[in-house]
N, C-alpha and C positions, 0 to 999 in steps of 0.2 A: 443788259439786265435780263436774266432768265425769267420766263413766265412761271407763275405759281399755279398755272392751270394744266390739267392733265386730260388726255384722251384715254378712256377706258373702254376696251372692247371685250365682249363676252360672247362666245360662240360654242354651241354644243347641242346635244339632244335635250329637248324640252322636258322639264320635270317640275314638280311643285317645289317652291322654296328658293329658286335661283335668285330672284330679285331681293328677297328678304335677306338671304345669307350674304350676298355681295354688298348690299347697302349697310348691313350691320358692321362689316369690316370697315367700310368707309366712315361710318359714324365713330367707330373706335379710334380712328386716326384724324378725326375732326375734318374730314373731306366732305365738301358740300357739292351737290349736283347743281350745275348751272343750266344744263340742257340734257335731254335724254330722248332716245328713240329706241323702241323695242318692238320686235315682231316675232311671230312663229310661223313657219311655213312647213307643212307636212312633217311636223314633229321636230323641226330644227329651230332652235332658239337663237336669236341674235339680239344683241343690245349694244348700243354705243352711247357713251356719256361724255360730256364735257364737264369736268369737275375742277374744284379749286380748294386750296388750303392756304390760309393767310398766315399761318404760324411761321415765324422766322427760323425756328429750329426744326422744321418739318424734315423727317427722315424718309426720303423717297425710296431708298433701297429697302428699308424695312416694310414700307407700305406695299411695294411691288412684291416682296416675298410673301407677305400675308395674303395678298390677293391671289397670288399664284397657288398657294397652299389651299385656300378656300375653293378655288376653281378645281383643283385636283380632287378635293373632297366631294364636290358636286358632279364631277365628271364633265366639266366644261373647260374651255381654254379662256384664260383671262390675261389680257395684256394691258399694261399701264405705261403710257409714254408721256413725257413732257410735251405740252402743246407745241412748243417751238420745234422740237425734234420731229414730231409727227408732221407738222406742216412742211418742214424742210424735206423730209423723205417723200412726201406726196405732192410736191410742186410739179407744175407742168413746164 
């Protein structure tokens, strides 16, 4: 069974509204934040979230596209990966 949890990373130059804009898209897709870490260093913004959606008909591709478009609008890079895929790619 595939996980309904997603790892979302956001990286780019810090500016006002990044968190608000990204979480708005998440709310539009009924994606809930399970855990979040965010920091800025010398003007560089980084955020990683573990998120989930429990809808059986969740369209991951549409969500990824919407998050990518919002990231482009904000001038940041946004990646959304299924938790299983993320863990597999980053195993030791």
